[in-house]
C-alpha positions in Angstrom: -17.1 -15.7 -1.0 -14.3 -18.7 -0.6 -10.9 -17.4 0.1 -9.9 -19.7 -2.5 -12.0 -17.9 -5.2 -10.5 -14.5 -4.0 -6.6 -16.4 -5.0 -3.9 -15.8 -2.6 -6.1 -12.3 -1.0 -5.6 -8.6 -0.6 -1.8 -7.0 -0.8 -1.5 -3.3 0.1 1.4 -1.3 -1.3 2.6 2.4 -1.0 5.1 3.9 -3.5 3.9 1.1 -6.1 3.9 3.9 -9.1 7.6 2.8 -10.0 10.7 1.7 -8.4 10.7 -0.6 -6.2 7.6 -0.1 -4.7 6.2 -1.3 -9.0 8.5 -4.2 -8.1 7.2 -5.0 -5.0 3.2 -5.0 -6.3 4.8 -7.3 -9.4 6.0 -9.7 -7.2 2.5 -9.9 -5.2 0.7 -9.8 -8.7 3.1 -12.1 -9.7 2.0 -14.8 -6.8 -2.1 -14.2 -7.1 -2.2 -11.6 -4.7 -5.0 -9.0 -5.1 -4.2 -5.3 -4.8 -5.2 -2.3 -3.9 -1.8 0.0 -4.4 -1.2 4.1 -3.5 0.8 6.5 -4.8 1.0 10.1 -4.5 1.3 10.9 -7.8 -0.7 10.5 -11.3 1.4 8.0 -12.6 0.0 4.9 -9.8 -2.7 4.7 -13.1 -0.7 3.9 -15.1 1.2 1.4 -12.8 -2.3 -0.9 -12.3 -2.8 -0.5 -16.6 0.2 -2.5 -16.2 -0.4 -4.9 -13.3 -3.5 -6.1 -15.1 -1.0 -8.2 -17.6 -1.3 -10.8 -14.4 -4.8 -11.2 -14.2 -4.7 -10.2 -10.8 -7.2 -7.3 -9.3 -5.6 -4.5 -9.4 -6.9 -1.0 -7.8 -5.1 2.2 -7.7 -5.5 5.1 -5.3 -3.6 8.1 -5.7 -2.9 9.8 -2.3 -0.6 11.9 -0.5 0.3 9.6 3.0 1.3 12.0 4.5 -1.5 13.9 4.8 -4.1 12.7 7.7 -6.2 12.6 4.5 -5.0 11.0 2.5 -4.3 7.6 5.0 -8.2 8.2 5.7 -9.3 7.7 2.0 -6.6 5.0 1.4 -7.6 2.8 4.6 -11.9 3.9 3.1 -10.3 1.6 -0.1 -9.4 -1.2 2.3 -12.9 -1.4 4.3 -14.7 -0.9 1.2 -12.8 -3.9 -0.8 -14.7 -6.3 2.1 -11.2 -7.7 3.2 -9.0 -7.8 4.9 -5.2 -7.5 3.9 -2.9 -10.7 3.7 0.1 -8.7 2.6 1.2 -5.1 3.6 4.3 -3.4 1.5 4.3 0.2 3.2 7.0 1.5 0.7 6.0 5.2 0.9 8.6 8.3 1.7 10.6 10.8 0.6 14.0 11.5 1.2 14.5 14.5 3.5 18.2 15.5 1.8 20.0 14.2 5.1 21.1 11.1 6.2 18.4 9.7 8.5 20.6 10.9 12.2 20.6 13.7 10.9 17.5 15.3 10.7 15.5 17.0 13.3 14.1 13.3 15.3 11.5 15.8 16.2 10.0 16.9 13.0 10.2 12.5 12.7 8.3 11.9 15.5 5.4 13.4 14.9 5.3 11.7 11.4 5.5 8.5 12.9 2.9 9.4 15.6 0.6 10.1 12.4 1.0 7.0 10.7 1.4 4.9 13.9 -2.5 5.9 15.0 -4.1 4.8 11.8 -6.7 1.6 12.3 -4.4 -1.9 12.8 -4.5 -4.3 9.9 -5.0 -7.5 10.8 -2.4 -10.0 9.1 -3.3 -13.0 10.7 -2.7 -15.5 8.5 -4.1 -18.9 10.8 -7.2 -19.0 8.5 -5.1 -19.5 6.0 
C-alpha cells in the first residue's frame, strides 16, 4: 500500500477521551493522520465518533495504560494495523495529589520501568 493512499500516516494518542488529549487528536486528524486513540473510560468511543468528522480513520481503544494488560491491548491494536507509528502523543496519566517532587520516586520509578519496557515504536521519517 502506498503511503500517499494512507494520508499523512498513523498517530497514536493516549488520554484522548477529553481535554488536552482530545485536542491533540483533533489536531492530528485535521492534519490528515489516521488515529488510534486510547483512554481508560467509555468516553473514548464518543471522542472517536466526533473525530470521524475529519475524514480519517479512527480506532478507539478503551484500556487502562497503567497496567501491563492495558499496554498490551494498545500495542496489539497498533500491530494489527500493520502500520508504523508516525506520530505518538503520550498524554495518559493521573495526578497523585502531590507536587511531582513531593512524590515517592521509588513508586514512580516502578511505573516508569513498566512503561519503558514496552516495545519501541519506530518514528523514522526518512522514508517520507
